[in-house]
C-alpha positions as a LaTeX table, in Angstrom:
\begin{tabular}{lrrr}
\hline
Residue & $x$ (\AA) & $y$ (\AA) & $z$ (\AA) \\
\hline
Unk1 & 81.78 & $-44.98$ & $-39.77$ \\
Unk2 & 84.08 & $-43.97$ & $-36.92$ \\
Unk3 & 86.77 & $-41.32$ & $-36.89$ \\
Unk4 & 90.41 & $-42.37$ & $-37.14$ \\
Unk5 & 92.39 & $-40.68$ & $-34.40$ \\
Unk6 & 95.28 & $-43.01$ & $-33.76$ \\
Unk7 & 98.70 & $-43.26$ & $-35.38$ \\
Unk8 & 98.80 & $-47.01$ & $-34.75$ \\
Unk9 & 96.17 & $-49.13$ & $-36.49$ \\
Unk10 & 95.35 & $-52.72$ & $-35.71$ \\
Unk11 & 95.34 & $-55.19$ & $-38.54$ \\
Unk12 & 91.55 & $-55.37$ & $-38.31$ \\
Unk13 & 91.19 & $-51.58$ & $-38.49$ \\
Unk14 & 93.49 & $-51.35$ & $-41.50$ \\
Unk15 & 91.55 & $-54.15$ & $-43.19$ \\
Unk16 & 88.20 & $-52.38$ & $-42.69$ \\
Unk17 & 89.66 & $-49.08$ & $-43.91$ \\
Unk18 & 90.94 & $-50.85$ & $-47.03$ \\
Unk19 & 87.59 & $-52.49$ & $-47.77$ \\
Unk20 & 85.72 & $-49.20$ & $-47.32$ \\
Unk21 & 88.16 & $-47.42$ & $-49.62$ \\
Unk22 & 87.65 & $-50.09$ & $-52.28$ \\
Unk23 & 83.88 & $-49.68$ & $-52.18$ \\
Unk24 & 82.96 & $-52.92$ & $-50.42$ \\
Unk25 & 80.98 & $-51.11$ & $-47.71$ \\
Unk26 & 78.89 & $-49.12$ & $-50.17$ \\
Unk27 & 75.33 & $-50.45$ & $-50.44$ \\
Unk28 & 74.64 & $-52.28$ & $-53.68$ \\
Unk29 & 72.04 & $-50.65$ & $-55.94$ \\
Unk30 & 68.48 & $-51.76$ & $-55.29$ \\
Unk31 & 67.60 & $-51.81$ & $-58.96$ \\
Unk32 & 69.67 & $-52.38$ & $-62.08$ \\
Unk33 & 73.05 & $-50.65$ & $-61.64$ \\
Unk34 & 73.35 & $-47.59$ & $-63.88$ \\
Unk35 & 75.98 & $-45.02$ & $-64.82$ \\
Unk36 & 75.82 & $-43.48$ & $-61.34$ \\
Unk37 & 76.79 & $-46.82$ & $-59.84$ \\
Unk38 & 79.67 & $-47.07$ & $-62.31$ \\
Unk39 & 80.83 & $-43.57$ & $-61.39$ \\
Unk40 & 80.77 & $-44.45$ & $-57.70$ \\
Unk41 & 82.97 & $-47.52$ & $-58.21$ \\
Unk42 & 85.40 & $-45.67$ & $-60.49$ \\
Unk43 & 85.70 & $-42.86$ & $-57.96$ \\
Unk44 & 86.75 & $-45.47$ & $-55.42$ \\
Unk45 & 89.20 & $-47.65$ & $-57.31$ \\
Unk46 & 90.55 & $-45.30$ & $-59.98$ \\
Unk47 & 91.37 & $-47.96$ & $-62.58$ \\
Unk48 & 90.32 & $-51.40$ & $-63.82$ \\
Unk49 & 92.94 & $-53.90$ & $-64.98$ \\
Unk50 & 92.40 & $-55.67$ & $-68.29$ \\
Unk51 & 93.42 & $-59.26$ & $-68.94$ \\
Unk52 & 92.79 & $-61.57$ & $-71.88$ \\
Unk53 & 92.11 & $-64.79$ & $-69.91$ \\
Unk54 & 88.49 & $-65.75$ & $-70.47$ \\
Unk55 & 88.19 & $-69.07$ & $-68.66$ \\
Unk56 & 85.59 & $-67.42$ & $-66.41$ \\
Unk57 & 85.10 & $-63.84$ & $-67.59$ \\
Unk58 & 87.33 & $-61.11$ & $-68.97$ \\
Unk59 & 89.02 & $-59.55$ & $-65.96$ \\
Unk60 & 87.69 & $-56.03$ & $-66.51$ \\
Unk61 & 84.09 & $-57.08$ & $-65.91$ \\
Unk62 & 84.61 & $-58.67$ & $-62.51$ \\
Unk63 & 85.53 & $-55.72$ & $-60.23$ \\
Unk64 & 82.20 & $-54.04$ & $-60.96$ \\
Unk65 & 80.37 & $-57.30$ & $-60.31$ \\
Unk66 & 82.18 & $-57.76$ & $-56.98$ \\
Unk67 & 80.99 & $-54.33$ & $-55.81$ \\
Unk68 & 77.63 & $-53.91$ & $-57.53$ \\
Unk69 & 76.35 & $-57.44$ & $-57.91$ \\
Unk70 & 74.68 & $-58.40$ & $-61.22$ \\
Unk71 & 74.98 & $-55.47$ & $-63.59$ \\
Unk72 & 74.57 & $-55.09$ & $-67.37$ \\
Unk73 & 77.98 & $-55.63$ & $-68.97$ \\
Unk74 & 77.28 & $-53.02$ & $-71.60$ \\
Unk75 & 77.47 & $-50.47$ & $-68.79$ \\
Unk76 & 81.23 & $-50.93$ & $-68.91$ \\
Unk77 & 81.39 & $-51.48$ & $-72.66$ \\
Unk78 & 79.65 & $-48.18$ & $-73.39$ \\
Unk79 & 81.82 & $-46.29$ & $-70.92$ \\
Unk80 & 84.95 & $-47.62$ & $-72.61$ \\
Unk81 & 83.89 & $-47.42$ & $-76.25$ \\
Unk82 & 81.11 & $-44.92$ & $-76.91$ \\
Unk83 & 80.68 & $-41.18$ & $-76.43$ \\
Unk84 & 80.48 & $-39.57$ & $-74.02$ \\
Unk85 & 83.54 & $-41.69$ & $-73.28$ \\
Unk86 & 84.25 & $-42.26$ & $-69.60$ \\
Unk87 & 87.17 & $-44.71$ & $-69.79$ \\
Unk88 & 90.20 & $-45.22$ & $-72.00$ \\
Unk89 & 92.85 & $-47.92$ & $-72.14$ \\
Unk90 & 96.48 & $-47.28$ & $-71.27$ \\
Unk91 & 99.38 & $-48.74$ & $-69.29$ \\
Unk92 & 98.56 & $-48.01$ & $-65.65$ \\
Unk93 & 98.58 & $-51.13$ & $-63.48$ \\
Unk94 & 99.49 & $-53.23$ & $-66.49$ \\
Unk95 & 96.94 & $-52.70$ & $-69.30$ \\
Unk96 & 94.07 & $-50.89$ & $-67.65$ \\
Unk97 & 90.95 & $-48.87$ & $-68.20$ \\
Unk98 & 91.34 & $-45.47$ & $-66.57$ \\
Unk99 & 88.95 & $-42.51$ & $-66.39$ \\
Unk100 & 89.63 & $-40.22$ & $-69.33$ \\
Unk101 & 90.55 & $-37.47$ & $-66.87$ \\
Unk102 & 93.49 & $-39.60$ & $-65.71$ \\
Unk103 & 94.96 & $-39.88$ & $-69.21$ \\
Unk104 & 96.89 & $-36.56$ & $-69.04$ \\
Unk105 & 98.49 & $-37.69$ & $-65.78$ \\
Unk106 & 100.19 & $-40.47$ & $-67.75$ \\
Unk107 & 101.71 & $-38.28$ & $-70.46$ \\
Unk108 & 105.07 & $-38.35$ & $-68.66$ \\
Unk109 & 105.12 & $-42.10$ & $-69.30$ \\
Unk110 & 104.23 & $-41.58$ & $-72.94$ \\
Unk111 & 107.06 & $-39.07$ & $-73.30$ \\
Unk112 & 109.53 & $-41.73$ & $-72.13$ \\
Unk113 & 108.51 & $-44.35$ & $-74.67$ \\
Unk114 & 111.95 & $-44.40$ & $-76.30$ \\
Unk115 & 113.52 & $-45.46$ & $-72.99$ \\
Unk116 & 110.72 & $-47.21$ & $-71.11$ \\
Unk117 & 108.70 & $-49.12$ & $-73.71$ \\
Unk118 & 109.62 & $-52.81$ & $-73.67$ \\
Unk119 & 112.19 & $-54.32$ & $-76.03$ \\
Unk120 & 110.33 & $-55.24$ & $-79.21$ \\
Unk121 & 108.38 & $-52.00$ & $-79.75$ \\
Unk122 & 111.35 & $-49.89$ & $-78.64$ \\
Unk123 & 113.70 & $-51.63$ & $-81.06$ \\
Unk124 & 111.27 & $-51.13$ & $-83.96$ \\
Unk125 & 111.08 & $-47.43$ & $-83.12$ \\
Unk126 & 114.87 & $-47.20$ & $-83.18$ \\
Unk127 & 115.45 & $-49.32$ & $-86.27$ \\
Unk128 & 112.39 & $-48.53$ & $-88.41$ \\
Unk129 & 111.20 & $-44.93$ & $-87.89$ \\
Unk130 & 109.78 & $-45.13$ & $-91.41$ \\
Unk131 & 107.55 & $-47.97$ & $-90.24$ \\
Unk132 & 106.15 & $-45.85$ & $-87.42$ \\
Unk133 & 105.22 & $-43.13$ & $-89.90$ \\
Unk134 & 103.50 & $-45.60$ & $-92.22$ \\
Unk135 & 101.55 & $-47.28$ & $-89.41$ \\
Unk136 & 100.52 & $-43.95$ & $-87.92$ \\
Unk137 & 99.34 & $-42.82$ & $-91.35$ \\
Unk138 & 97.27 & $-46.01$ & $-91.74$ \\
Unk139 & 95.65 & $-45.59$ & $-88.31$ \\
Unk140 & 94.97 & $-41.92$ & $-89.04$ \\
Unk141 & 93.34 & $-42.75$ & $-92.36$ \\
Unk142 & 91.48 & $-45.93$ & $-91.40$ \\
Unk143 & 91.05 & $-46.16$ & $-87.62$ \\
Unk144 & 89.65 & $-47.76$ & $-85.58$ \\
Unk145 & 91.74 & $-50.62$ & $-86.96$ \\
Unk146 & 93.44 & $-53.76$ & $-85.66$ \\
Unk147 & 97.01 & $-54.90$ & $-86.23$ \\
Unk148 & 95.63 & $-57.82$ & $-88.22$ \\
Unk149 & 93.72 & $-55.52$ & $-90.56$ \\
Unk150 & 96.84 & $-53.50$ & $-91.26$ \\
Unk151 & 98.69 & $-56.76$ & $-91.84$ \\
Unk152 & 95.99 & $-57.80$ & $-94.34$ \\
Unk153 & 96.56 & $-54.54$ & $-96.20$ \\
Unk154 & 100.25 & $-55.30$ & $-96.39$ \\
Unk155 & 99.65 & $-58.87$ & $-97.51$ \\
Unk156 & 97.84 & $-57.49$ & $-100.55$ \\
Unk157 & 100.80 & $-55.35$ & $-101.54$ \\
Unk158 & 104.11 & $-56.35$ & $-100.02$ \\
Unk159 & 106.01 & $-54.29$ & $-102.57$ \\
Unk160 & 104.79 & $-51.12$ & $-100.88$ \\
Unk161 & 105.75 & $-51.38$ & $-97.21$ \\
Unk162 & 107.29 & $-54.81$ & $-96.92$ \\
Unk163 & 107.05 & $-55.69$ & $-93.23$ \\
Unk164 & 105.42 & $-58.57$ & $-91.49$ \\
Unk165 & 102.59 & $-58.67$ & $-88.94$ \\
Unk166 & 104.84 & $-58.80$ & $-85.88$ \\
Unk167 & 106.63 & $-55.63$ & $-86.94$ \\
Unk168 & 103.29 & $-53.93$ & $-87.47$ \\
Unk169 & 102.15 & $-54.98$ & $-84.02$ \\
Unk170 & 105.38 & $-53.76$ & $-82.45$ \\
Unk171 & 105.04 & $-50.43$ & $-84.21$ \\
Unk172 & 101.45 & $-50.08$ & $-83.04$ \\
Unk173 & 102.40 & $-50.94$ & $-79.49$ \\
Unk174 & 105.17 & $-48.35$ & $-79.50$ \\
Unk175 & 102.84 & $-45.68$ & $-80.87$ \\
Unk176 & 100.28 & $-46.66$ & $-78.23$ \\
Unk177 & 102.85 & $-46.44$ & $-75.44$ \\
Unk178 & 103.97 & $-43.06$ & $-76.78$ \\
Unk179 & 100.41 & $-41.74$ & $-76.87$ \\
Unk180 & 100.48 & $-41.08$ & $-80.63$ \\
Unk181 & 97.57 & $-43.50$ & $-81.00$ \\
Unk182 & 95.18 & $-44.95$ & $-78.47$ \\
Unk183 & 92.60 & $-47.72$ & $-78.21$ \\
Unk184 & 89.10 & $-46.97$ & $-79.39$ \\
Unk185 & 87.79 & $-50.31$ & $-78.11$ \\
Unk186 & 88.43 & $-54.06$ & $-78.08$ \\
Unk187 & 86.67 & $-56.22$ & $-80.66$ \\
Unk188 & 85.01 & $-59.59$ & $-80.07$ \\
Unk189 & 88.37 & $-61.34$ & $-80.43$ \\
Unk190 & 89.77 & $-59.03$ & $-77.73$ \\
Unk191 & 92.06 & $-57.33$ & $-80.24$ \\
Unk192 & 92.90 & $-53.70$ & $-79.69$ \\
Unk193 & 91.30 & $-51.40$ & $-82.23$ \\
Unk194 & 93.66 & $-48.48$ & $-82.60$ \\
Unk195 & 92.74 & $-44.93$ & $-83.47$ \\
Unk196 & 94.16 & $-41.44$ & $-83.07$ \\
Unk197 & 93.47 & $-39.67$ & $-79.74$ \\
Unk198 & 91.52 & $-36.89$ & $-81.49$ \\
Unk199 & 88.77 & $-39.36$ & $-82.39$ \\
Unk200 & 88.73 & $-41.13$ & $-79.03$ \\
Unk201 & 89.36 & $-38.69$ & $-76.17$ \\
Unk202 & 86.97 & $-35.85$ & $-75.33$ \\
Unk203 & 88.19 & $-32.38$ & $-76.39$ \\
Unk204 & 88.42 & $-31.26$ & $-72.75$ \\
Unk205 & 90.90 & $-34.06$ & $-72.07$ \\
Unk206 & 92.91 & $-33.42$ & $-75.23$ \\
Unk207 & 93.15 & $-29.74$ & $-74.29$ \\
Unk208 & 94.19 & $-30.35$ & $-70.70$ \\
Unk209 & 97.65 & $-28.83$ & $-70.15$ \\
Unk210 & 100.29 & $-31.46$ & $-69.61$ \\
Unk211 & 101.18 & $-31.56$ & $-65.91$ \\
Unk212 & 104.78 & $-31.74$ & $-64.83$ \\
Unk213 & 105.99 & $-35.24$ & $-63.98$ \\
Unk214 & 106.10 & $-34.21$ & $-60.33$ \\
Unk215 & 102.49 & $-33.00$ & $-60.32$ \\
Unk216 & 101.38 & $-36.08$ & $-62.26$ \\
Unk217 & 103.02 & $-38.38$ & $-59.72$ \\
Unk218 & 101.38 & $-36.50$ & $-56.84$ \\
Unk219 & 97.98 & $-36.95$ & $-58.43$ \\
Unk220 & 98.54 & $-40.61$ & $-59.29$ \\
Unk221 & 99.76 & $-41.38$ & $-55.77$ \\
Unk222 & 96.74 & $-39.53$ & $-54.40$ \\
Unk223 & 94.39 & $-41.65$ & $-56.53$ \\
Unk224 & 96.19 & $-44.76$ & $-55.27$ \\
Unk225 & 96.01 & $-43.54$ & $-51.67$ \\
Unk226 & 92.28 & $-42.93$ & $-51.94$ \\
Unk227 & 91.80 & $-46.41$ & $-53.43$ \\
Unk228 & 93.79 & $-48.02$ & $-50.60$ \\
Unk229 & 92.62 & $-46.00$ & $-47.61$ \\
Unk230 & 95.82 & $-46.94$ & $-45.85$ \\
Unk231 & 98.91 & $-48.14$ & $-47.68$ \\
Unk232 & 102.67 & $-48.45$ & $-47.71$ \\
Unk233 & 104.92 & $-46.82$ & $-50.28$ \\
Unk234 & 105.13 & $-50.19$ & $-52.05$ \\
Unk235 & 101.32 & $-50.35$ & $-52.34$ \\
Unk236 & 101.16 & $-46.80$ & $-53.68$ \\
Unk237 & 103.98 & $-47.41$ & $-56.14$ \\
Unk238 & 102.42 & $-50.63$ & $-57.41$ \\
Unk239 & 99.02 & $-49.13$ & $-58.22$ \\
Unk240 & 100.18 & $-47.17$ & $-61.28$ \\
Unk241 & 103.56 & $-48.93$ & $-61.52$ \\
Unk242 & 105.46 & $-45.74$ & $-60.75$ \\
Unk243 & 109.16 & $-45.72$ & $-59.90$ \\
Unk244 & 110.37 & $-45.64$ & $-56.27$ \\
Unk245 & 112.03 & $-42.20$ & $-56.26$ \\
Unk246 & 109.18 & $-40.10$ & $-57.73$ \\
Unk247 & 106.67 & $-42.07$ & $-55.66$ \\
Unk248 & 108.62 & $-41.32$ & $-52.47$ \\
Unk249 & 108.83 & $-37.64$ & $-53.42$ \\
Unk250 & 105.09 & $-37.51$ & $-54.08$ \\
Unk251 & 104.35 & $-39.19$ & $-50.74$ \\
Unk252 & 106.53 & $-36.69$ & $-48.89$ \\
Unk253 & 104.79 & $-33.77$ & $-50.59$ \\
Unk254 & 101.34 & $-35.21$ & $-49.86$ \\
Unk255 & 102.27 & $-35.72$ & $-46.21$ \\
Unk256 & 103.42 & $-32.12$ & $-46.03$ \\
Unk257 & 100.16 & $-31.00$ & $-47.65$ \\
Unk258 & 98.10 & $-32.98$ & $-45.13$ \\
Unk259 & 96.67 & $-35.37$ & $-47.72$ \\
Unk260 & 98.46 & $-38.35$ & $-46.17$ \\
Unk261 & 99.25 & $-39.10$ & $-42.52$ \\
Unk262 & 102.09 & $-41.45$ & $-41.52$ \\
Unk263 & 100.73 & $-44.31$ & $-39.41$ \\
Unk264 & 101.81 & $-47.74$ & $-38.28$ \\
Unk265 & 99.92 & $-51.00$ & $-38.75$ \\
Unk266 & 100.41 & $-53.64$ & $-36.10$ \\
Unk267 & 102.37 & $-56.57$ & $-37.48$ \\
Unk268 & 103.67 & $-54.60$ & $-40.47$ \\
Unk269 & 107.22 & $-53.33$ & $-40.34$ \\
Unk270 & 106.80 & $-50.93$ & $-43.25$ \\
Unk271 & 105.74 & $-47.31$ & $-42.78$ \\
Unk272 & 102.11 & $-46.83$ & $-43.78$ \\
Unk273 & 100.16 & $-43.76$ & $-44.88$ \\
Unk274 & 96.53 & $-42.99$ & $-44.12$ \\
Unk275 & 94.53 & $-41.09$ & $-46.73$ \\
Unk276 & 93.06 & $-37.91$ & $-45.27$ \\
Unk277 & 89.41 & $-38.80$ & $-46.00$ \\
Unk278 & 89.68 & $-42.52$ & $-45.30$ \\
Unk279 & 86.79 & $-44.04$ & $-43.36$ \\
Unk280 & 86.90 & $-46.70$ & $-40.66$ \\
Unk281 & 83.65 & $-48.67$ & $-40.60$ \\
Unk282 & 82.67 & $-50.35$ & $-37.33$ \\
Unk283 & 82.00 & $-53.52$ & $-39.26$ \\
Unk284 & 81.92 & $-54.79$ & $-42.85$ \\
Unk285 & 78.93 & $-56.80$ & $-43.99$ \\
Unk286 & 79.62 & $-57.91$ & $-47.51$ \\
Unk287 & 79.97 & $-60.98$ & $-49.67$ \\
Unk288 & 81.92 & $-61.05$ & $-52.92$ \\
Unk289 & 84.01 & $-63.17$ & $-55.22$ \\
Unk290 & 87.16 & $-61.21$ & $-56.06$ \\
Unk291 & 89.01 & $-61.42$ & $-59.38$ \\
Unk292 & 92.72 & $-62.30$ & $-59.37$ \\
Unk293 & 93.16 & $-58.92$ & $-61.10$ \\
Unk294 & 91.07 & $-56.92$ & $-58.61$ \\
Unk295 & 92.70 & $-53.84$ & $-57.10$ \\
Unk296 & 91.86 & $-55.19$ & $-53.63$ \\
Unk297 & 94.55 & $-57.84$ & $-54.11$ \\
Unk298 & 96.94 & $-56.17$ & $-56.60$ \\
Unk299 & 99.76 & $-56.08$ & $-54.09$ \\
Unk300 & 100.13 & $-59.62$ & $-52.75$ \\
Unk301 & 102.16 & $-58.68$ & $-49.66$ \\
Unk302 & 99.40 & $-56.27$ & $-48.66$ \\
Unk303 & 96.79 & $-59.04$ & $-49.01$ \\
Unk304 & 98.92 & $-61.29$ & $-46.86$ \\
Unk305 & 99.42 & $-58.73$ & $-44.09$ \\
Unk306 & 95.88 & $-57.35$ & $-43.98$ \\
Unk307 & 93.94 & $-60.57$ & $-44.61$ \\
Unk308 & 96.39 & $-63.32$ & $-43.59$ \\
Unk309 & 95.84 & $-64.51$ & $-47.16$ \\
Unk310 & 98.79 & $-65.84$ & $-49.13$ \\
Unk311 & 97.77 & $-65.44$ & $-52.74$ \\
Unk312 & 99.58 & $-66.20$ & $-55.98$ \\
Unk313 & 97.97 & $-66.59$ & $-59.38$ \\
Unk314 & 98.83 & $-70.01$ & $-60.84$ \\
Unk315 & 97.86 & $-69.51$ & $-64.48$ \\
Unk316 & 101.49 & $-69.87$ & $-65.56$ \\
Unk317 & 102.28 & $-72.72$ & $-63.17$ \\
Unk318 & 102.31 & $-76.22$ & $-64.72$ \\
Unk319 & 99.05 & $-77.99$ & $-63.90$ \\
Unk320 & 100.73 & $-80.67$ & $-61.81$ \\
Unk321 & 102.38 & $-78.05$ & $-59.61$ \\
Unk322 & 99.33 & $-75.90$ & $-58.91$ \\
Unk323 & 98.16 & $-75.81$ & $-55.32$ \\
Unk324 & 94.71 & $-74.27$ & $-55.73$ \\
Unk325 & 94.01 & $-74.13$ & $-59.46$ \\
Unk326 & 94.20 & $-72.18$ & $-62.71$ \\
Unk327 & 91.85 & $-69.23$ & $-62.14$ \\
Unk328 & 91.32 & $-68.87$ & $-58.42$ \\
Unk329 & 89.08 & $-66.21$ & $-56.91$ \\
Unk330 & 89.28 & $-65.24$ & $-53.24$ \\
Unk331 & 85.92 & $-65.20$ & $-51.45$ \\
Unk332 & 85.29 & $-62.16$ & $-49.26$ \\
Unk333 & 82.83 & $-62.60$ & $-46.42$ \\
Unk334 & 82.47 & $-59.77$ & $-43.94$ \\
Unk335 & 85.94 & $-58.30$ & $-43.57$ \\
Unk336 & 87.86 & $-61.52$ & $-44.23$ \\
Unk337 & 88.97 & $-63.54$ & $-47.23$ \\
Unk338 & 87.60 & $-66.86$ & $-46.02$ \\
Unk339 & 87.95 & $-69.19$ & $-49.02$ \\
Unk340 & 89.19 & $-69.53$ & $-52.59$ \\
Unk341 & 87.60 & $-71.23$ & $-55.57$ \\
Unk342 & 88.98 & $-72.18$ & $-58.97$ \\
Unk343 & 86.20 & $-71.33$ & $-61.43$ \\
Unk344 & 85.54 & $-72.09$ & $-65.07$ \\
Unk345 & 82.58 & $-71.17$ & $-67.25$ \\
Unk346 & 81.47 & $-74.18$ & $-69.30$ \\
Unk347 & 79.45 & $-72.04$ & $-71.69$ \\
Unk348 & 78.34 & $-74.75$ & $-74.16$ \\
Unk349 & 76.70 & $-76.68$ & $-71.31$ \\
Unk350 & 75.56 & $-73.68$ & $-69.28$ \\
Unk351 & 77.52 & $-74.66$ & $-66.17$ \\
Unk352 & 79.70 & $-72.71$ & $-63.77$ \\
Unk353 & 82.29 & $-75.28$ & $-62.76$ \\
Unk354 & 84.00 & $-75.17$ & $-59.39$ \\
Unk355 & 87.30 & $-76.87$ & $-60.18$ \\
Unk356 & 88.38 & $-76.72$ & $-56.54$ \\
Unk357 & 87.23 & $-75.08$ & $-53.31$ \\
Unk358 & 89.41 & $-74.42$ & $-50.28$ \\
Unk359 & 88.54 & $-72.81$ & $-46.95$ \\
Unk360 & 90.96 & $-70.57$ & $-45.10$ \\
Unk361 & 91.90 & $-71.37$ & $-41.49$ \\
Unk362 & 89.19 & $-70.08$ & $-39.18$ \\
Unk363 & 86.59 & $-69.68$ & $-41.94$ \\
Unk364 & 83.15 & $-69.23$ & $-40.34$ \\
Unk365 & 80.70 & $-72.11$ & $-40.35$ \\
Unk366 & 78.39 & $-70.31$ & $-42.77$ \\
Unk367 & 81.07 & $-70.12$ & $-45.46$ \\
Unk368 & 79.70 & $-72.99$ & $-47.65$ \\
Unk369 & 76.17 & $-71.57$ & $-47.72$ \\
Unk370 & 77.31 & $-68.00$ & $-48.34$ \\
Unk371 & 79.70 & $-69.09$ & $-51.07$ \\
Unk372 & 77.01 & $-71.25$ & $-52.69$ \\
Unk373 & 74.63 & $-68.29$ & $-52.80$ \\
Unk374 & 77.29 & $-66.10$ & $-54.37$ \\
Unk375 & 78.16 & $-68.72$ & $-56.98$ \\
Unk376 & 74.51 & $-69.16$ & $-57.94$ \\
Unk377 & 74.17 & $-65.39$ & $-58.34$ \\
Unk378 & 77.35 & $-65.20$ & $-60.43$ \\
Unk379 & 76.15 & $-68.02$ & $-62.67$ \\
Unk380 & 72.90 & $-66.18$ & $-63.30$ \\
Unk381 & 74.76 & $-62.98$ & $-64.14$ \\
Unk382 & 76.90 & $-64.90$ & $-66.63$ \\
Unk383 & 73.89 & $-66.53$ & $-68.27$ \\
Unk384 & 74.76 & $-70.01$ & $-66.95$ \\
Unk385 & 72.06 & $-72.37$ & $-65.73$ \\
Unk386 & 73.72 & $-74.14$ & $-62.84$ \\
Unk387 & 76.76 & $-74.47$ & $-60.60$ \\
Unk388 & 78.56 & $-77.77$ & $-60.20$ \\
Unk389 & 81.49 & $-78.76$ & $-58.02$ \\
Unk390 & 83.78 & $-80.67$ & $-60.36$ \\
Unk391 & 86.94 & $-80.92$ & $-58.30$ \\
Unk392 & 88.39 & $-81.30$ & $-54.85$ \\
Unk393 & 89.57 & $-79.19$ & $-51.97$ \\
Unk394 & 88.63 & $-79.28$ & $-48.30$ \\
Unk395 & 85.59 & $-77.06$ & $-48.87$ \\
Unk396 & 84.26 & $-78.99$ & $-51.87$ \\
Unk397 & 82.04 & $-81.54$ & $-50.02$ \\
Unk398 & 80.29 & $-78.92$ & $-47.87$ \\
Unk399 & 79.93 & $-76.61$ & $-50.88$ \\
Unk400 & 78.31 & $-79.40$ & $-52.90$ \\
Unk401 & 75.73 & $-79.91$ & $-50.15$ \\
Unk402 & 75.08 & $-76.17$ & $-49.87$ \\
Unk403 & 74.58 & $-75.86$ & $-53.63$ \\
Unk404 & 71.95 & $-78.58$ & $-53.60$ \\
Unk405 & 70.03 & $-76.54$ & $-51.02$ \\
Unk406 & 70.61 & $-73.16$ & $-52.72$ \\
\hline
\end{tabular}
């Protein structure tokens, strides 16, 4: 690592700082990754986004794989569901797993549920406060419990409460947003299993004094700054989906405190901020497939500026209008995003399908072989027997050849 002594960073320097901050320069464990490896990644990235799409793998499992290589999935499952609990679900960057210590920093958001929760849950809270009390009582008495299980209770006796499943779900979601209940775990159907915080969060977290909104924003922006290494206000705001004004105030206070240093990045018109302890590696030697929901590419403008990589997820785009595919993962090689592949796990047949493969302009000649090796490793981690190129793209022919030799 080299010291950072300039107020103007090149694009390449900013890119290497970002990759180091995200943990891509940390050596992968030599043996089976354990809780120490998990702690190291969490200390880097600060949160893991959750998403229900399972065409390849649930989104929360992939960031650890990208940084650690093949790891036992129950490493994450235990951290998020069993004592001593390390992670808990809440609204951070969308639905996310955050370290339990971060949970108090989000209480300001919980306190604003009546104004900031989205329409359906907020309207239920306004129109049916009796419903909230009944649902909270059910969770308190019977948690961990799913919305469907509460609905089943109601189906057996509609004369008692008399609401339908969607109202139950809205009530649960409002109570979750407000922090009155939380998520103990997700079940096999990926349903939230709700419970009261007292049975989920460690006592030390429950007893943590509630920080002021200003202090909470400073700490959240600091977590985001550490995860970015160097970032604009938009990047820092996007990480925990904080509002512009309190984010700007937190940045100003962190600059004054010496935690952040204003810098410029060549080719980027926006003001950037360098985290005090950010590292600038001389080079980055890594290889990883990156989830569409990975914190490395959360902020798409940032990915475009730092990596010359225009990236949009096309899950919600009609199939005939997709450019690259349904579930497209960028491929990181060295310090560049050099390709993208649309992947699907054909679990019944034990095949990792490459629906399309595209190289970026200037991708190095070794890209097909490196990508093939990474795909074979991913297939093994997922319990799949083989990798097969099933679609097109300019990289597909060379990748097919490389896979035959892998």
